[in-house]
Every structure is written in C-alpha cells, then in structure tokens.
TORKESE-269612 format. One line per 10 residues: number of its first residue (from 1); their letters; for each residue y, z, x of N, C-alpha, C, O. Coordinates in nm, 2 decimals, m for minus. Each point is the difference from the previous one (the first is absolute). Layout:
NUM> A> Y:Z:X:Y:Z:X:Y:Z:X:Y:Z:X  ... .
//
This chain:
1> MSVDIGNRLR> m0.10:0.01:0.07:0.10:m0.02:m0.08:0.13:0.02:0.11:0.01:0.07:0.10  0.07:m0.15:m0.15:0.12:m0.05:0.08:0.11:0.08:m0.06:0.01:m0.01:m0.12  0.10:0.08:0.19:0.09:0.05:m0.08:0.15:m0.06:0.05:0.04:m0.03:0.12  0.03:0.01:m0.24:0.12:m0.10:0.05:0.10:0.12:0.02:0.06:0.06:m0.10  m0.04:m0.02:0.24:0.11:0.08:0.04:0.12:m0.03:m0.03:0.07:0.07:m0.07  m0.03:m0.19:0.12:0.14:m0.05:m0.01:0.03:0.03:m0.16:0.09:0.09:m0.01  m0.13:m0.15:m0.10:0.05:0.02:m0.14:m0.02:0.13:m0.05:0.07:0.04:m0.09  m0.16:0.03:0.15:m0.01:0.15:m0.03:0.10:0.08:0.04:0.05:0.08:m0.08  0.00:m0.10:0.22:0.12:0.04:0.06:0.13:m0.03:m0.09:0.08:0.09:m0.04  m0.07:m0.21:0.01:0.12:m0.04:m0.06:0.02:0.03:m0.15:0.11:0.01:m0.05 .
11> FVRTAHNLTQ> m0.23:0.02:m0.01:0.01:0.08:m0.15:0.03:0.13:0.03:0.09:0.04:m0.06  m0.14:0.05:0.15:0.03:0.12:0.03:0.15:0.02:0.03:0.06:0.09:m0.05  m0.02:m0.16:0.14:0.16:0.01:0.05:0.10:m0.02:m0.11:0.09:0.08:m0.03  m0.12:m0.22:m0.05:0.08:m0.01:m0.11:m0.01:0.11:m0.11:0.09:0.05:m0.07  m0.21:m0.02:0.07:m0.02:0.12:m0.13:0.09:0.12:0.01:0.05:0.06:m0.09  m0.04:m0.03:0.24:0.09:0.11:0.05:0.15:m0.06:0.04:0.08:0.07:0.07  m0.04:m0.17:m0.12:0.11:m0.05:0.01:0.09:m0.02:0.14:0.12:0.02:0.01  m0.21:m0.05:0.07:0.03:m0.03:0.12:0.03:m0.16:0.05:m0.05:m0.10:m0.05  0.13:0.10:0.14:0.01:m0.16:0.04:m0.11:0.02:0.15:m0.06:0.10:0.03  0.06:m0.19:0.02:m0.10:m0.06:0.14:0.10:0.09:0.09:m0.05:0.10:0.05 .
21> RELAKRAGVT> 0.18:m0.13:m0.03:0.09:0.06:0.08:0.00:0.16:0.00:0.01:0.05:0.11  m0.02:0.03:m0.23:0.01:0.14:m0.01:m0.16:0.06:0.02:0.00:0.11:0.04  m0.08:m0.16:m0.06:m0.15:0.04:0.03:m0.01:m0.04:0.15:m0.08:0.07:0.06  0.14:m0.16:0.00:m0.02:m0.01:0.15:0.07:0.12:0.07:m0.06:0.08:0.07  0.18:m0.07:m0.11:0.08:0.12:0.06:m0.06:0.12:m0.01:m0.01:0.08:0.10  m0.05:m0.04:m0.24:m0.06:0.12:m0.01:m0.14:0.02:0.08:m0.05:0.11:0.02  0.00:m0.22:0.01:m0.13:0.01:0.05:m0.01:m0.02:0.15:m0.10:0.01:0.06  0.23:m0.05:0.01:0.04:m0.01:0.13:m0.05:m0.14:0.05:m0.01:m0.01:0.12  m0.02:m0.09:m0.19:m0.05:m0.13:0.05:0.12:m0.11:m0.04:0.10:0.01:m0.08  m0.14:m0.10:0.15:0.10:m0.14:m0.03:m0.02:m0.04:m0.16:m0.10:0.01:m0.06 .
31> NSTISLVESN> 0.24:m0.08:0.01:m0.04:m0.04:m0.13:m0.11:m0.13:0.01:m0.07:m0.03:m0.10  0.05:m0.03:0.21:m0.06:m0.13:0.02:m0.15:0.05:m0.02:m0.08:m0.07:m0.07  0.06:0.19:0.13:m0.15:0.07:m0.01:m0.03:0.01:m0.17:m0.10:m0.05:m0.04  0.18:0.10:m0.03:m0.02:0.01:m0.16:m0.03:m0.13:m0.03:m0.11:m0.02:m0.06  0.21:m0.08:0.08:m0.01:m0.14:m0.06:m0.13:m0.05:0.04:m0.07:m0.06:m0.08  0.02:0.07:0.22:m0.13:m0.07:0.02:m0.12:0.07:m0.07:m0.10:m0.06:m0.04  0.12:0.19:0.03:m0.13:0.07:m0.05:0.01:m0.05:m0.17:m0.10:m0.01:m0.07  0.21:m0.01:0.03:0.01:0.00:m0.16:m0.06:m0.19:m0.02:m0.06:m0.04:m0.10  0.10:m0.02:0.19:m0.04:m0.15:m0.01:m0.13:m0.02:0.07:m0.02:m0.12:0.05  m0.07:0.22:m0.04:m0.13:0.01:0.05:0.00:m0.10:0.14:m0.11:m0.05:0.03 .
41> STNPSVGALK> 0.21:0.03:0.05:0.00:m0.07:0.10:m0.04:0.09:0.12:m0.02:m0.06:0.11  0.01:0.19:m0.12:m0.05:0.12:0.10:m0.07:0.08:m0.09:0.03:0.02:m0.12  m0.15:0.02:0.20:m0.09:0.12:m0.04:0.02:0.12:0.06:m0.05:0.02:0.11  0.14:0.08:m0.17:0.02:0.12:0.09:m0.11:0.08:0.05:m0.10:0.00:m0.06  0.11:0.07:0.15:m0.10:0.11:0.04:0.01:0.10:m0.12:0.09:0.00:m0.09  m0.18:0.09:0.11:m0.01:0.10:m0.10:0.15:0.09:0.01:0.07:0.03:m0.09  m0.04:0.01:0.23:0.10:0.08:0.05:0.13:m0.06:m0.03:0.10:0.07:m0.03  m0.10:m0.18:0.03:0.14:m0.07:m0.06:0.02:m0.02:m0.12:0.12:m0.01:m0.04  m0.24:0.00:m0.05:0.03:0.02:m0.14:0.01:0.12:m0.06:0.07:0.02:m0.10  m0.13:0.08:0.17:0.05:0.15:m0.01:0.15:0.01:0.01:0.08:0.03:m0.09 .
51> RILDGIPIGL> m0.05:m0.06:0.22:0.14:0.02:0.01:0.10:m0.06:m0.10:0.10:0.07:m0.02  m0.12:m0.20:m0.04:0.06:m0.07:m0.08:m0.01:0.07:m0.12:0.11:0.01:m0.05  m0.22:0.06:m0.01:0.00:0.05:m0.13:0.06:0.14:0.01:0.06:0.05:m0.10  m0.07:0.02:0.21:0.08:0.11:0.00:0.15:m0.01:m0.02:0.07:0.10:m0.02  m0.02:m0.23:0.03:0.13:m0.02:m0.05:0.04:m0.01:m0.12:0.12:0.01:m0.02  m0.22:m0.03:m0.09:0.01:m0.01:m0.16:0.00:0.14:m0.04:0.10:0.01:m0.07  m0.15:0.08:0.07:m0.12:0.03:0.07:m0.13:0.01:m0.09:0.00:0.06:m0.11  m0.13:m0.13:0.16:m0.11:0.03:m0.06:m0.12:0.00:0.09:0.00:m0.08:0.09  m0.09:0.12:m0.10:m0.13:0.03:0.07:m0.07:m0.13:0.00:0.01:m0.09:m0.08  m0.07:0.08:0.20:m0.12:m0.12:0.01:m0.10:0.02:m0.10:m0.03:m0.10:m0.07 .
61> AEFFAFEPHA> m0.03:0.20:0.04:m0.10:0.03:m0.13:0.07:m0.07:m0.11:m0.04:m0.10:m0.04  0.15:0.16:0.00:0.06:m0.06:m0.13:0.04:m0.15:m0.01:m0.01:m0.07:m0.10  0.06:0.04:0.22:0.02:m0.15:0.03:m0.10:m0.09:m0.04:0.02:m0.09:m0.08  m0.14:0.12:0.14:m0.12:m0.08:m0.03:m0.08:0.06:m0.12:m0.10:m0.06:m0.03  0.14:0.16:m0.05:m0.08:0.02:m0.13:0.06:m0.03:m0.11:m0.06:m0.01:m0.11  0.19:m0.01:0.11:0.05:m0.04:m0.13:0.00:m0.15:m0.05:0.02:m0.09:0.08  m0.05:0.08:m0.21:m0.01:m0.15:m0.05:0.11:m0.03:m0.08:0.01:0.06:m0.11  0.11:m0.14:0.15:0.09:m0.02:m0.06:m0.02:m0.08:m0.15:m0.10:m0.07:m0.02  0.19:0.08:m0.06:m0.05:m0.08:m0.14:0.06:m0.13:0.03:0.11:m0.01:0.04  m0.19:m0.10:m0.06:0.00:m0.15:0.01:0.11:m0.02:m0.08:0.01:0.07:m0.10 .
71> PRKAFYAADE> 0.07:m0.15:0.14:0.13:m0.02:m0.08:m0.04:m0.09:m0.13:m0.07:m0.10:0.01  0.12:0.14:m0.13:m0.03:m0.09:m0.12:0.09:m0.10:m0.06:m0.03:m0.09:m0.08  0.17:0.13:0.15:0.12:m0.08:m0.06:m0.01:m0.16:0.00:m0.01:m0.06:0.10  0.02:0.02:m0.20:m0.03:m0.15:0.02:0.12:m0.09:m0.01:m0.02:m0.13:0.02  0.16:0.17:m0.04:0.11:m0.05:m0.05:0.11:0.08:0.09:0.01:0.13:0.00  0.07:m0.23:0.08:0.12:0.03:0.04:0.14:m0.04:m0.01:0.03:m0.11:0.02  0.05:0.19:m0.05:0.14:m0.06:m0.01:0.06:m0.03:0.14:m0.04:0.05:0.10  0.14:m0.16:m0.09:0.06:m0.03:0.13:0.03:0.12:0.07:m0.04:0.01:0.12  0.10:0.09:m0.17:0.05:0.13:0.06:m0.09:0.07:0.03:0.04:0.10:0.06  m0.17:m0.11:m0.07:m0.11:0.10:0.03:m0.03:m0.07:0.12:m0.06:0.08:0.07 .
81> LVEIGKGAIS> 0.06:m0.20:m0.01:m0.06:m0.03:0.13:0.06:0.10:0.11:0.11:0.06:0.00  m0.21:m0.05:0.08:0.03:0.11:0.12:0.04:m0.07:0.12:m0.08:m0.07:0.06  0.20:0.07:0.00:0.05:m0.03:0.11:m0.08:0.05:0.13:m0.01:0.12:0.02  m0.04:m0.23:0.05:m0.07:0.07:0.12:0.05:m0.05:0.14:m0.03:0.03:0.11  0.12:m0.12:m0.14:0.08:m0.11:0.12:0.12:0.11:0.05:0.03:0.11:m0.04  0.02:m0.19:0.13:0.14:0.07:0.05:0.07:m0.13:0.08:m0.06:m0.10:0.05  0.20:0.12:m0.06:0.08:m0.07:0.08:0.02:m0.17:m0.08:0.02:m0.02:m0.12  m0.04:m0.07:0.20:0.01:m0.13:m0.07:m0.10:m0.08:m0.07:0.02:m0.11:m0.04  m0.14:0.21:0.02:m0.10:m0.04:m0.07:m0.04:0.10:m0.09:m0.01:0.11:0.04  0.00:m0.14:m0.14:m0.06:0.10:m0.14:m0.14:m0.05:m0.04:m0.04:m0.12:m0.01 .
91> YRQLGENLFG> m0.02:0.23:0.00:m0.14:m0.04:m0.04:m0.01:0.13:m0.15:m0.01:0.12:0.02  0.00:m0.18:m0.11:0.00:0.09:m0.13:m0.15:m0.03:m0.04:m0.04:m0.11:m0.02  m0.02:0.22:0.03:m0.16:0.02:m0.02:m0.02:0.02:m0.17:0.08:0.07:m0.06  m0.17:m0.12:0.01:m0.05:0.02:m0.14:m0.10:0.13:0.00:m0.11:m0.01:0.05  0.15:0.12:m0.11:m0.06:0.10:0.01:0.04:0.09:0.12:0.01:m0.04:0.12  0.02:0.18:m0.16:0.04:0.09:0.10:m0.12:0.02:0.11:0.01:m0.01:0.12  m0.11:0.04:m0.18:m0.12:0.05:0.08:m0.12:m0.09:m0.02:m0.07:m0.03:m0.09  0.06:m0.01:0.23:m0.14:m0.11:0.01:m0.14:0.08:0.01:m0.11:m0.07:m0.01  0.10:0.17:0.02:m0.11:0.09:0.04:m0.11:m0.06:m0.10:0.02:m0.01:m0.12  m0.15:m0.02:0.19:m0.11:m0.07:m0.10:0.04:m0.13:m0.06:m0.06:m0.05:m0.10 .
101> RSLQILKECY> 0.16:m0.01:0.16:0.03:m0.14:m0.05:m0.05:m0.09:0.12:0.00:0.05:0.11  m0.04:m0.19:m0.12:m0.03:m0.08:0.10:0.09:m0.11:0.01:m0.01:m0.09:0.09  0.13:0.08:m0.19:0.09:m0.12:0.01:0.14:0.07:m0.01:0.03:0.08:m0.09  0.04:m0.14:0.19:0.16:0.04:0.00:0.07:m0.13:m0.06:m0.03:m0.11:0.05  0.14:0.13:m0.16:0.07:m0.09:m0.02:0.20:0.04:0.03:0.07:0.10:m0.04  m0.04:m0.20:0.09:0.13:0.03:0.03:0.09:m0.10:m0.04:m0.04:m0.12:0.01  0.15:0.14:m0.05:0.12:m0.09:0.00:0.11:0.02:0.10:0.09:0.09:m0.01  m0.10:m0.18:0.12:0.08:m0.01:0.11:0.14:m0.06:0.01:0.01:m0.11:m0.05  0.08:0.16:0.10:0.13:m0.06:0.02:0.04:0.01:0.13:0.02:0.11:0.05  m0.01:m0.24:0.02:0.05:m0.03:0.15:0.15:m0.01:m0.02:0.04:m0.07:m0.09 .
111> QPGASTGKVP> 0.05:0.12:0.16:0.13:m0.05:0.01:0.00:m0.10:0.10:m0.10:m0.01:0.07  0.22:m0.10:m0.07:0.01:m0.10:0.10:m0.03:0.06:0.14:0.05:0.10:0.04  m0.14:m0.19:0.03:m0.03:0.06:0.14:m0.08:0.10:0.03:m0.03:0.04:0.11  m0.02:0.02:m0.23:m0.12:0.13:0.03:m0.12:m0.05:0.01:m0.04:m0.10:m0.05  m0.03:0.19:0.13:m0.11:m0.06:0.06:m0.09:0.14:0.02:0.05:0.11:0.01  m0.20:m0.14:0.01:m0.08:0.11:m0.01:0.00:0.06:0.16:m0.07:0.10:0.04  0.14:m0.19:0.06:0.00:0.02:0.13:m0.04:m0.09:0.09:m0.03:m0.11:m0.04  0.03:0.13:0.16:m0.04:m0.13:0.12:m0.17:0.05:0.01:m0.08:m0.08:0.05  0.05:0.19:m0.08:m0.15:0.02:0.05:m0.07:m0.03:m0.15:0.02:0.07:m0.10  m0.09:m0.15:0.10:m0.11:m0.05:m0.13:m0.05:0.12:m0.03:m0.03:0.09:0.08 .
121> LVHEGEEGGI> 0.00:m0.10:m0.22:m0.09:0.10:m0.10:m0.12:m0.03:0.04:m0.03:m0.11:0.02  m0.08:0.21:m0.01:m0.13:m0.02:0.01:m0.08:0.12:m0.10:0.04:0.11:0.03  m0.11:m0.12:m0.10:m0.10:0.10:m0.08:m0.08:m0.05:m0.06:m0.01:m0.12:m0.01  m0.09:0.20:m0.04:m0.12:m0.05:m0.06:0.05:m0.03:m0.15:0.10:0.04:m0.05  m0.19:m0.12:m0.01:0.03:m0.04:m0.15:0.05:m0.16:m0.03:m0.02:m0.09:0.08  0.08:0.07:m0.20:0.05:m0.13:m0.04:0.12:0.03:m0.08:0.02:0.10:m0.07  0.07:m0.21:0.10:0.14:0.01:m0.06:0.04:m0.12:m0.07:m0.07:m0.09:0.04  0.13:0.06:m0.12:0.07:m0.12:m0.09:0.13:0.04:m0.05:0.03:0.11:m0.02  0.04:m0.21:0.01:0.13:0.03:m0.09:0.07:m0.14:m0.07:m0.04:m0.11:0.02  0.14:0.13:m0.09:0.06:m0.14:m0.07:0.13:0.02:0.03:0.04:0.11:m0.02 .
131> VLSGRLEVTV> 0.03:m0.18:0.06:0.15:m0.01:0.00:0.07:0.00:m0.11:m0.02:m0.10:m0.08  0.10:0.18:0.04:0.09:m0.02:m0.11:0.14:m0.07:0.01:0.03:m0.10:m0.08  0.03:0.15:0.17:0.13:m0.05:0.04:0.02:0.01:0.18:m0.06:0.06:0.08  0.17:m0.17:m0.08:0.04:0.01:0.15:m0.11:m0.07:0.10:m0.08:m0.08:m0.06  0.06:0.09:0.18:m0.07:m0.08:0.11:m0.09:0.10:0.08:0.08:0.08:0.06  m0.20:m0.06:m0.03:m0.08:0.06:0.08:m0.06:m0.06:0.10:m0.09:m0.09:m0.03  0.11:0.12:0.16:m0.08:m0.05:0.10:m0.14:0.09:0.02:0.01:0.13:0.01  m0.11:m0.18:m0.02:m0.12:0.06:0.03:m0.06:m0.04:0.13:0.01:m0.12:0.03  m0.07:0.18:0.04:m0.06:m0.02:0.11:m0.14:0.06:0.03:m0.01:0.12:0.03  m0.09:m0.20:m0.05:m0.15:0.05:0.01:m0.07:m0.05:0.11:m0.02:m0.12:m0.01 .
141> DNERRILGPG> m0.02:0.18:0.11:m0.03:m0.06:0.14:0.11:m0.07:0.04:0.11:0.04:m0.01  m0.14:m0.16:0.05:0.11:m0.08:0.06:0.05:m0.11:m0.10:0.06:m0.10:0.03  m0.11:0.12:m0.13:0.08:m0.10:m0.14:0.09:0.08:m0.07:m0.01:0.11:m0.04  0.14:m0.20:0.01:0.13:0.06:m0.05:0.02:m0.08:m0.10:m0.01:m0.12:0.02  0.03:0.17:m0.15:0.07:m0.09:m0.08:0.10:0.09:m0.08:0.00:0.12:0.01  0.08:m0.21:m0.09:0.13:0.04:m0.04:m0.04:m0.01:m0.17:m0.02:m0.11:m0.04  0.01:0.21:m0.04:m0.01:m0.02:m0.13:0.11:0.04:m0.08:0.09:0.09:0.02  m0.09:m0.19:m0.13:0.10:0.04:m0.10:m0.05:0.04:m0.15:m0.12:0.01:m0.02  0.22:0.01:m0.08:m0.06:0.05:m0.12:m0.12:m0.06:m0.05:0.00:m0.12:0.01  m0.11:0.17:m0.05:m0.12:m0.04:m0.04:m0.08:0.00:0.10:m0.12:0.01:m0.04 .
151> DAYYFESRRP> 0.13:m0.01:0.15:m0.10:m0.03:0.12:m0.04:0.12:0.01:0.05:0.10:m0.04  m0.17:m0.10:0.12:m0.08:0.12:0.03:m0.10:m0.01:0.12:m0.03:m0.11:0.06  m0.02:0.22:m0.02:m0.09:0.03:0.10:m0.07:0.09:m0.05:0.02:0.07:m0.10  m0.16:m0.08:0.20:m0.12:0.07:m0.03:m0.08:0.01:0.13:m0.05:m0.11:0.04  0.02:0.21:0.03:m0.07:0.02:0.15:m0.06:0.12:m0.01:0.03:0.08:m0.08  m0.13:m0.07:0.18:m0.07:0.12:0.08:0.12:0.06:0.08:0.08:m0.08:0.07  m0.06:0.21:m0.09:0.10:0.07:0.05:m0.03:0.03:0.15:0.09:0.04:0.08  m0.21:m0.05:m0.04:m0.03:0.02:0.17:0.05:m0.11:0.06:0.00:0.01:0.12  0.05:m0.14:m0.17:0.08:m0.10:0.05:0.13:0.04:0.02:0.08:0.03:m0.09  m0.04:m0.02:0.22:0.14:0.04:0.06:0.10:m0.08:m0.11:0.00:m0.12:m0.01 .
161> HSFRCVGPVA> 0.10:0.20:m0.07:0.09:m0.06:m0.07:0.13:0.06:m0.01:0.03:0.11:0.04  0.08:m0.21:m0.10:0.11:0.07:m0.02:0.11:m0.04:m0.11:m0.01:m0.12:m0.04  0.09:0.18:0.01:0.08:m0.08:m0.10:0.15:0.01:0.02:0.05:0.10:0.04  0.04:m0.22:m0.06:0.14:0.01:0.03:0.08:m0.07:m0.10:m0.02:m0.12:m0.01  0.10:0.18:m0.07:0.11:m0.07:m0.09:0.08:m0.08:0.08:0.08:0.04:0.09  m0.10:m0.17:m0.13:0.11:m0.11:0.06:0.10:m0.04:m0.11:m0.03:0.02:m0.12  0.12:m0.07:0.16:0.13:m0.05:m0.10:0.07:0.10:m0.03:m0.04:0.11:0.05  0.17:m0.12:m0.14:0.10:0.07:m0.01:m0.03:0.11:m0.12:0.08:0.09:0.00  m0.18:m0.10:m0.09:m0.03:0.10:m0.10:m0.13:0.07:0.02:m0.11:m0.05:0.04  0.12:0.16:m0.08:m0.11:0.10:0.01:m0.10:m0.11:m0.09:0.03:m0.09:m0.08 .
171> CEVISACTPP> m0.18:0.15:0.13:m0.13:m0.05:m0.04:m0.08:0.10:m0.06:m0.02:0.10:0.06  m0.04:m0.14:m0.18:m0.06:0.10:m0.08:m0.16:m0.06:m0.01:m0.02:m0.12:m0.03  m0.06:0.20:0.07:m0.16:m0.03:m0.03:m0.08:0.13:m0.07:0.03:0.11:0.02  m0.13:m0.16:m0.10:m0.09:0.08:m0.06:m0.13:m0.03:0.09:m0.05:m0.11:0.02  0.02:0.24:0.04:m0.12:0.00:0.07:m0.09:0.10:m0.04:0.02:0.09:m0.08  m0.15:m0.12:0.16:m0.11:0.08:m0.05:m0.09:0.02:0.13:m0.03:m0.10:0.06  0.00:0.21:m0.01:m0.12:0.01:0.09:m0.10:0.10:m0.02:0.01:0.10:m0.07  m0.10:m0.14:0.14:m0.13:0.09:m0.03:m0.07:0.01:0.15:m0.03:m0.10:0.06  0.01:0.22:m0.02:0.03:0.14:m0.07:0.13:0.05:0.02:0.05:m0.04:0.11  0.03:0.12:m0.19:0.12:0.03:0.03:0.02:0.04:0.13:m0.06:0.09:0.05 .
181> TF> 0.18:m0.16:0.02:0.02:0.03:0.14:0.15:0.09:0.02:0.03:0.05:0.11  0.03:m0.04:m0.21:0.15:0.08:0.04:m0.03:0.14:m0.02:0.09:0.09:0.02 .
//
C-alpha cells in the first residue's frame, strides 16, 4: 500500500489554515522543501517529515492514521476556484483540496511575457490544455509551438516542458494534469 504523503500534507496544512511559507518557517525548513514534498517530487525521511509535522502540530501516528473525507462537491462558482499561483502566472484550481483525487484542473492566466522559467518542468503523469485567449508558446522536448484560441496540447509530463505567454495580451488556458502536481 502506498501513501500519498504530498497530498496528505497539503490537506493537513490547509486544514490548519497555513500557507507553505508559514509551515516552512514554523518547521525550520525551506519553502521549497514543503513545495517539493506536497508535489510528491521528493520523499522526506521520517525525521524530516516529523520536523515538518511539528510545525502544524500533528504527530506522525495521527498524520498516517486519519482518513480525510473525500471531496463530494460537484459544482464550483468562479469565485470558489483556489489561487495557487503567484506573480505573473495565475493558477486557479478547481477544488480546495485534491487529497484522494487523481486529476487536477486549472484555469491558468499568463500575463504578457510570463513564463514557467528557464529550467524546463519535468514530473510524472500527463497534462493537457486548451488555450481560451491570447497566445501561448509551449515547448515539449525540443519542439516549440505557439498556440492560439482553440489550440491545445497534451503530453507525458516526464518530457521536459515549458510555457510562455507571447504577444501583448494575457493568455488564458484551461488545463488538467494527472496526478495533481501543484
């Protein structure tokens, strides 16, 4: 049996109304450590996980024993989408908590010139999206395309990829990835 530590930690953190930054400060770790654990990009040692959980505070036994209620909500108003982005890229997530979910759906908005950075993203899973407005440059491996309204992408997320808004107007995208990676 495998335990999804990342989504479990995100669930516990948000249930205690803590941001990643607040938890990192309380636990004496970097913000990127919390982010990497929650995205399941790294598997913390028992000692590191205990230190993080002490910042909530919750014990290891309680962390692994609880069974959060599966989200049952089916409909969301526009103002109920949860902002998980920062800066020039907005990621508005469908659903506050993805614990126990295998799909993440986002409404993304890239300001002109905004990008996911110089280092390509690489993670497990698959992702796809449809451009609603603006122009989005999508690079997957060494292939680069500029997508406009109605154009779409879909690829295995382990392939190095990046996104950048090109043109003078913001770009909006509806995307999905599995498993959830943010």
